[in-house]
C-alpha positions as a Markdown table, in Angstrom:
| # | Residue | x | y | z |
|---|---|---|---|---|
| 1 | Met | 57.4 | 198.9 | 125.3 |
| 2 | Asn | 57.8 | 200.4 | 128.6 |
| 3 | Glu | 57.8 | 198.2 | 131.7 |
| 4 | Pro | 55.2 | 199.1 | 134.2 |
| 5 | Leu | 56.3 | 200.8 | 137.5 |
| 6 | Asp | 56.3 | 198.9 | 140.6 |
| 7 | Ser | 53.5 | 199.2 | 143.1 |
| 8 | Arg | 55.7 | 201.3 | 145.4 |
| 9 | Ala | 56.3 | 203.8 | 142.8 |
| 10 | Arg | 52.7 | 204.1 | 141.7 |
| 11 | Arg | 51.5 | 204.6 | 145.3 |
| 12 | Gln | 54.4 | 207.3 | 146.0 |
| 13 | Leu | 53.3 | 209.3 | 142.6 |
| 14 | Phe | 49.6 | 208.9 | 143.2 |
| 15 | Met | 47.9 | 207.0 | 145.9 |
| 16 | Asp | 50.1 | 208.1 | 149.0 |
| 17 | Ala | 51.0 | 211.5 | 148.0 |
| 18 | Arg | 48.9 | 214.1 | 149.4 |
| 19 | Ser | 48.5 | 217.9 | 148.9 |
| 20 | Gln | 50.3 | 219.4 | 152.2 |
| 21 | Asn | 48.9 | 222.0 | 154.1 |
| 22 | Ala | 51.8 | 222.5 | 156.8 |
| 23 | Trp | 55.6 | 222.1 | 156.3 |
| 24 | Leu | 58.7 | 220.9 | 158.2 |
| 25 | Ser | 61.4 | 223.2 | 158.4 |
| 26 | Ile | 63.9 | 221.3 | 156.2 |
| 27 | Pro | 65.5 | 223.1 | 153.5 |
| 28 | Val | 65.1 | 222.4 | 149.7 |
| 29 | Pro | 68.7 | 222.8 | 147.9 |
| 30 | Asp | 69.1 | 224.5 | 144.6 |
| 31 | Glu | 70.2 | 221.0 | 143.2 |
| 32 | Leu | 67.2 | 219.4 | 143.9 |
| 33 | Leu | 65.1 | 222.3 | 142.3 |
| 34 | Arg | 67.3 | 221.8 | 139.2 |
| 35 | Glu | 66.6 | 218.0 | 139.3 |
| 36 | Leu | 62.9 | 218.8 | 139.5 |
| 37 | Tyr | 63.0 | 221.0 | 136.5 |
| 38 | Glu | 65.3 | 218.3 | 134.6 |
| 39 | Leu | 62.5 | 215.9 | 134.9 |
| 40 | Thr | 59.5 | 218.0 | 134.2 |
| 41 | Arg | 60.9 | 219.4 | 130.9 |
| 42 | Trp | 60.8 | 216.3 | 129.2 |
| 43 | Gly | 57.1 | 215.8 | 129.4 |
| 44 | Pro | 55.2 | 216.1 | 126.2 |
| 45 | Thr | 53.4 | 219.3 | 124.8 |
| 46 | Ser | 51.8 | 220.2 | 121.8 |
| 47 | Met | 54.5 | 221.0 | 119.2 |
| 48 | Asn | 56.8 | 220.8 | 121.9 |
| 49 | Cys | 55.7 | 224.3 | 122.7 |
| 50 | Ser | 56.8 | 224.1 | 126.6 |
| 51 | Pro | 55.1 | 227.4 | 127.7 |
| 52 | Met | 55.8 | 226.8 | 131.4 |
| 53 | Arg | 58.1 | 229.2 | 133.2 |
| 54 | Ile | 58.9 | 228.8 | 137.0 |
| 55 | Val | 59.8 | 231.3 | 139.7 |
| 56 | Phe | 61.0 | 229.6 | 142.8 |
| 57 | Val | 60.2 | 231.9 | 145.7 |
| 58 | Arg | 62.5 | 231.3 | 148.7 |
| 59 | Ser | 64.1 | 234.5 | 149.8 |
| 60 | Ala | 62.2 | 236.6 | 152.6 |
| 61 | Ala | 61.8 | 239.5 | 150.4 |
| 62 | Ala | 60.2 | 237.5 | 147.4 |
| 63 | Arg | 58.0 | 235.7 | 149.8 |
| 64 | Glu | 56.6 | 238.8 | 151.5 |
| 65 | Arg | 55.9 | 240.1 | 147.9 |
| 66 | Leu | 54.0 | 237.1 | 147.1 |
| 67 | Leu | 52.1 | 237.0 | 150.4 |
| 68 | Gln | 50.4 | 240.2 | 149.4 |
| 69 | Ala | 48.6 | 238.4 | 146.4 |
| 70 | Val | 47.6 | 235.3 | 148.5 |
| 71 | Ser | 44.2 | 234.7 | 149.7 |
| 72 | Pro | 43.8 | 234.6 | 153.6 |
| 73 | Gly | 43.4 | 231.0 | 153.8 |
| 74 | Asn | 46.7 | 230.3 | 152.1 |
| 75 | Leu | 48.9 | 232.7 | 154.0 |
| 76 | Glu | 50.3 | 230.2 | 156.4 |
| 77 | Lys | 51.0 | 227.7 | 153.6 |
| 78 | Val | 53.0 | 230.0 | 151.8 |
| 79 | Arg | 54.7 | 231.5 | 154.6 |
| 80 | Ala | 55.8 | 228.1 | 155.9 |
| 81 | Ala | 56.8 | 226.1 | 152.7 |
| 82 | Pro | 60.5 | 226.1 | 152.2 |
| 83 | Val | 59.9 | 227.0 | 148.5 |
| 84 | Val | 57.0 | 228.2 | 146.6 |
| 85 | Ala | 56.9 | 227.7 | 143.0 |
| 86 | Ile | 55.1 | 230.4 | 140.8 |
| 87 | Val | 54.1 | 228.2 | 137.8 |
| 88 | Ala | 53.6 | 230.5 | 135.0 |
| 89 | Gln | 53.0 | 230.6 | 131.3 |
| 90 | Asp | 54.9 | 232.5 | 128.7 |
| 91 | Met | 52.2 | 234.1 | 126.4 |
| 92 | Arg | 54.9 | 234.5 | 123.8 |
| 93 | Phe | 56.1 | 230.9 | 124.0 |
| 94 | Tyr | 56.0 | 230.6 | 120.2 |
| 95 | Glu | 59.2 | 232.8 | 120.0 |
| 96 | Gln | 61.1 | 229.6 | 121.3 |
| 97 | Leu | 59.7 | 227.5 | 118.5 |
| 98 | Pro | 62.5 | 227.7 | 116.3 |
| 99 | Lys | 64.5 | 226.1 | 119.0 |
| 100 | Leu | 62.0 | 223.7 | 120.2 |
| 101 | Phe | 60.4 | 222.7 | 116.9 |
| 102 | Pro | 63.0 | 223.2 | 114.2 |
| 103 | His | 61.7 | 220.9 | 111.7 |
| 104 | Arg | 58.8 | 223.4 | 111.2 |
| 105 | Pro | 60.3 | 226.8 | 110.8 |
| 106 | Asp | 57.2 | 228.7 | 110.3 |
| 107 | Ala | 55.5 | 227.2 | 113.3 |
| 108 | Gly | 55.4 | 230.5 | 115.5 |
| 109 | Arg | 53.4 | 232.3 | 112.6 |
| 110 | Ile | 50.2 | 230.1 | 113.5 |
| 111 | Phe | 50.3 | 231.6 | 116.9 |
| 112 | Arg | 51.3 | 235.3 | 116.0 |
| 113 | Glu | 48.4 | 235.4 | 113.5 |
| 114 | Gln | 45.9 | 233.7 | 115.7 |
| 115 | Pro | 46.1 | 235.1 | 119.4 |
| 116 | Lys | 43.2 | 233.1 | 120.6 |
| 117 | Val | 44.7 | 229.9 | 119.6 |
| 118 | Ala | 47.9 | 230.9 | 121.1 |
| 119 | Glu | 46.3 | 231.8 | 124.4 |
| 120 | Asp | 44.5 | 228.5 | 124.6 |
| 121 | Thr | 47.7 | 226.5 | 123.7 |
| 122 | Cys | 49.7 | 228.3 | 126.1 |
| 123 | Phe | 47.3 | 227.7 | 129.1 |
| 124 | Arg | 46.6 | 224.1 | 128.2 |
| 125 | Asn | 50.4 | 223.2 | 127.9 |
| 126 | Ser | 51.5 | 225.1 | 130.7 |
| 127 | Ser | 48.7 | 223.3 | 132.9 |
| 128 | Leu | 50.0 | 220.1 | 131.5 |
| 129 | Gln | 53.5 | 220.7 | 132.2 |
| 130 | Gly | 52.3 | 221.9 | 135.8 |
| 131 | Gly | 51.0 | 218.5 | 136.1 |
| 132 | Tyr | 54.3 | 216.8 | 135.2 |
| 133 | Phe | 55.9 | 219.3 | 137.6 |
| 134 | Ile | 53.9 | 217.8 | 140.5 |
| 135 | Leu | 54.7 | 214.2 | 139.6 |
| 136 | Ala | 58.1 | 215.0 | 139.2 |
| 137 | Ala | 58.5 | 216.5 | 142.5 |
| 138 | Arg | 56.9 | 213.6 | 144.1 |
| 139 | Gly | 59.2 | 211.3 | 142.2 |
| 140 | Ile | 62.2 | 213.0 | 143.7 |
| 141 | Gly | 60.8 | 212.8 | 147.2 |
| 142 | Leu | 59.4 | 216.3 | 147.6 |
| 143 | Asp | 55.8 | 217.0 | 148.8 |
| 144 | Cys | 53.5 | 219.6 | 147.0 |
| 145 | Gly | 50.8 | 221.8 | 148.0 |
| 146 | Pro | 49.3 | 223.3 | 144.8 |
| 147 | Leu | 47.4 | 226.5 | 145.3 |
| 148 | Ser | 44.9 | 228.5 | 143.2 |
| 149 | Gly | 43.8 | 230.9 | 146.1 |
| 150 | Phe | 45.6 | 233.9 | 145.2 |
| 151 | Asp | 45.0 | 237.1 | 142.9 |
| 152 | Thr | 46.2 | 236.5 | 139.5 |
| 153 | Gly | 46.6 | 240.1 | 138.6 |
| 154 | Ser | 48.6 | 241.0 | 141.7 |
| 155 | Val | 50.9 | 238.0 | 141.2 |
| 156 | Asp | 51.6 | 239.2 | 137.4 |
| 157 | Arg | 52.1 | 242.8 | 138.7 |
| 158 | Leu | 54.4 | 241.8 | 141.4 |
| 159 | Phe | 56.6 | 239.3 | 139.5 |
| 160 | Phe | 56.0 | 239.8 | 135.9 |
| 161 | Glu | 55.3 | 243.4 | 135.1 |
| 162 | Gly | 56.7 | 244.4 | 131.8 |
| 163 | Thr | 57.2 | 240.7 | 130.6 |
| 164 | Ser | 55.1 | 238.2 | 128.8 |
| 165 | Leu | 54.7 | 235.7 | 131.8 |
| 166 | Arg | 51.4 | 235.3 | 133.4 |
| 167 | Val | 50.9 | 233.1 | 136.4 |
| 168 | Asn | 49.0 | 229.8 | 136.3 |
| 169 | Phe | 49.0 | 228.3 | 139.6 |
| 170 | Leu | 51.1 | 228.3 | 142.9 |
| 171 | Cys | 52.7 | 225.2 | 144.3 |
| 172 | Cys | 54.4 | 225.0 | 147.7 |
| 173 | Leu | 57.4 | 222.5 | 148.0 |
| 174 | Gly | 59.2 | 220.7 | 150.6 |
| 175 | Tyr | 58.7 | 218.1 | 153.2 |
| 176 | Gly | 55.1 | 218.0 | 154.4 |
| 177 | Asp | 54.2 | 217.9 | 158.2 |
| 178 | Pro | 51.7 | 215.1 | 158.4 |
| 179 | Ala | 50.1 | 216.6 | 161.2 |
| 180 | Gly | 48.7 | 219.2 | 158.7 |
| 181 | Leu | 46.8 | 216.9 | 156.7 |
| 182 | Phe | 43.0 | 216.5 | 156.4 |
| 183 | Pro | 41.3 | 213.1 | 156.2 |
| 184 | Arg | 41.7 | 211.9 | 152.4 |
| 185 | Ser | 38.8 | 213.3 | 150.3 |
| 186 | Pro | 37.0 | 210.8 | 148.2 |
| 187 | Arg | 37.5 | 210.5 | 144.3 |
| 188 | Leu | 35.0 | 209.7 | 141.7 |
| 189 | Glu | 34.8 | 206.0 | 140.5 |
| 190 | Phe | 35.4 | 205.1 | 137.1 |
| 191 | Asp | 31.7 | 204.8 | 136.0 |
| 192 | Glu | 31.2 | 208.3 | 137.4 |
| 193 | Ala | 33.9 | 209.8 | 135.5 |
| 194 | Cys | 34.6 | 207.8 | 132.3 |
| 195 | Glu | 33.0 | 206.3 | 129.4 |
| 196 | Ile | 34.2 | 203.9 | 127.1 |
| 197 | Leu | 32.5 | 204.2 | 123.3 |
């Protein structure tokens, strides 16, 4: 049986962590991005399908491309963040199932023959992996600023033209500037959001 995380770790992952709006100009090295993915990849997905793919945008040229697709309210966040992750989903994730789910050699057929099942599975599991990605980033000391204020068609055209990848969401990464935080918004109470049957 697993040991519970101590209260400090739980606070860092959940209660104290905030979605960042402003960023300190501290670089995020490649090694830290590799560590982030290394933790993320172990989170469970259905049939171990692992459809999430990530493009880490850091260069000025790539950032300028991305800024073309971002809504006005998010321009400064994307411009200032040391790294912006394009969290994408591989719509042909099932081609990797012989490697990822080897005890079921015909697993990919299910998705090739049922495109709607493939689409739903891809979105659900890449979103799930996106959640692991945020928690892993917080766990290694990075701050996050997940965004959905962008034009998906533009991001797909600018970064994924001619591939099977499609954007799910964007996530700014780095070290947040506390001066950019809003007052913390409330959350629903247990009885407002949950039911035990």
